[in-house]
C-alpha positions in Angstrom: -7.3 -12.2 -22.6 -8.0 -13.4 -19.1 -7.3 -11.0 -16.3 -3.9 -11.2 -14.6 -4.1 -12.2 -11.0 -1.9 -10.1 -8.8 -1.1 -11.4 -5.3 1.3 -10.4 -2.6 0.8 -8.6 0.7 -1.3 -5.4 0.6 -2.7 -3.0 3.1 -5.5 -0.6 1.9 -6.5 2.2 4.2 -9.5 4.3 3.3 -12.7 3.8 1.5 -14.2 4.5 -1.9 -12.3 7.0 -4.0 -9.9 8.1 -1.2 -7.3 5.6 0.0 -3.6 4.8 0.5 -2.3 1.3 -0.3 1.0 -0.2 0.6 1.6 -3.4 -1.4 4.2 -5.8 -2.8 2.6 -7.0 -6.1 3.5 -10.6 -7.0 2.5 -11.9 -10.4 2.5 -15.6 -11.1 4.3 -16.5 -14.3 2.2 -19.6 -14.6 -1.0 -17.7 -14.7 -2.6 -18.1 -18.2 -3.2 -14.3 -18.5 0.5 -13.7 -17.7 1.7 -16.3 -20.2 -0.5 -14.8 -23.0 0.5 -11.2 -22.2 4.2 -12.2 -22.1 3.9 -13.9 -25.5 2.2 -10.8 -26.9 5.0 -8.7 -25.5 7.7 -11.0 -26.8 9.2 -11.8 -23.4 9.2 -14.8 -21.1 6.5 -15.1 -18.5 9.2 -14.7 -15.8 10.4 -11.5 -17.3 6.9 -10.2 -17.7 6.0 -11.0 -14.1 9.1 -9.4 -12.7 10.8 -10.1 -9.4 7.8 -9.7 -7.2 9.8 -8.1 -4.4 9.4 -4.4 -5.0 7.1 -2.5 -2.6 4.9 0.2 -4.0 2.6 2.9 -2.6 -0.6 3.9 -4.4 -3.0 6.6 -3.4 -6.2 8.2 -4.6 -7.5 11.5 -3.3 -10.8 11.7 -5.1 -9.4 14.0 -7.8 -6.6 11.9 -9.1 -4.3 9.1 -8.2 -0.6 8.4 -7.9 1.8 5.5 -7.3 5.4 5.0 -6.9 7.8 2.2 -6.2 9.8 1.9 -3.0 13.1 0.3 -4.1 15.0 -1.1 -1.2 12.0 -1.4 1.1 11.9 -4.8 2.8 9.1 -7.0 4.3 10.5 -6.4 7.8 10.0 -2.6 7.4 6.4 -3.1 6.2 5.8 -5.5 9.1 7.3 -3.0 11.5 5.0 -0.2 10.3 2.0 -2.5 10.6 3.0 -3.5 14.1 3.5 0.1 15.1 0.0 0.9 13.7 -1.6 -2.0 15.5 0.0 -0.8 18.8 -1.2 2.8 18.2 -4.7 1.6 17.5 -4.8 -0.6 20.6 -3.8 2.4 22.8 -7.1 4.2 22.0 -5.3 7.5 22.0 -4.7 9.9 19.1 -1.4 9.0 17.3 1.0 9.6 14.4 3.0 6.8 12.8 5.4 6.9 9.9 6.5 4.5 7.2 9.9 5.9 6.1 9.9 9.3 4.5 7.0 8.4 2.1 3.9 7.9 4.4 2.7 9.2 7.7 -0.6 8.7 9.3 -2.3 10.7 12.0 -5.5 9.4 13.6 -7.9 10.1 16.4 -10.6 7.9 17.8 -14.3 8.8 17.5 -16.6 6.2 18.8 -15.7 2.8 17.2 -13.9 4.5 14.3 -10.6 6.2 13.7 -10.5 9.5 11.7 -7.3 9.1 9.7 -5.3 11.6 7.7 -2.5 10.4 5.5 0.5 12.4 4.2 2.1 10.8 1.1 5.5 12.1 0.0 6.7 10.7 -3.3 10.4 10.2 -3.8 12.2 12.6 -6.0 11.2 11.9 -9.6 14.3 11.7 -11.8 12.5 13.3 -14.8 10.7 16.3 -13.3 11.8 16.4 -9.6 8.2 16.3 -8.4 8.1 15.5 -4.7 5.1 17.5 -3.6 3.4 15.9 -0.6 -0.3 14.9 -0.8 -2.6 15.1 2.2 -5.5 12.7 2.1 -8.4 12.7 4.5 -9.3 9.0 4.7 -12.3 9.6 6.8 -13.7 7.6 9.7 -12.5 4.0 9.4 -14.0 1.2 11.6 -11.5 0.2 14.3 -12.3 -3.5 14.1 -11.8 -3.6 10.3 -8.5 -1.7 10.6 -7.2 -4.2 13.1 -8.4 -7.2 11.0 -6.8 -5.8 7.9 -3.5 -5.2 9.8 -3.5 -8.8 11.1 -4.2 -10.2 7.6 -1.4 -8.0 6.2 1.1 -9.2 8.8 0.1 -12.9 8.2 0.7 -12.4 4.4 4.2 -11.1 5.3 5.0 -14.1 7.5 
């Protein structure tokens, strides 16, 4: 089966095996891989692809990963977070920014990089009630790359 291409806006912060990603996956029902997978699953390609409007947060801390959907999150909120992060980076001062109750970032400049710590708080899980926050040390991220990634993310939202 051919790989399924997933598009949509995405913002990855981190490097290697430690990262946080805010994304809105969009799967194209016309993609040959999607059509084949849908046929094998016994559903239409549109059903298989889903609505393509549900935001998700993924994270990896080097020891394991997690992901959760953010029902009700809108593009304007994601853009507002990105704009807030751009402004904080442009200030050149240590900062903390939040994306709802599920993600907060603290960062401080060091040379041309930003040392970033992310705190991820999953929503309450209906099955086991797990909402333990995770702290991820994303390390020193190049300022120019962060700003370019934020600009690209915001363009994808426009």
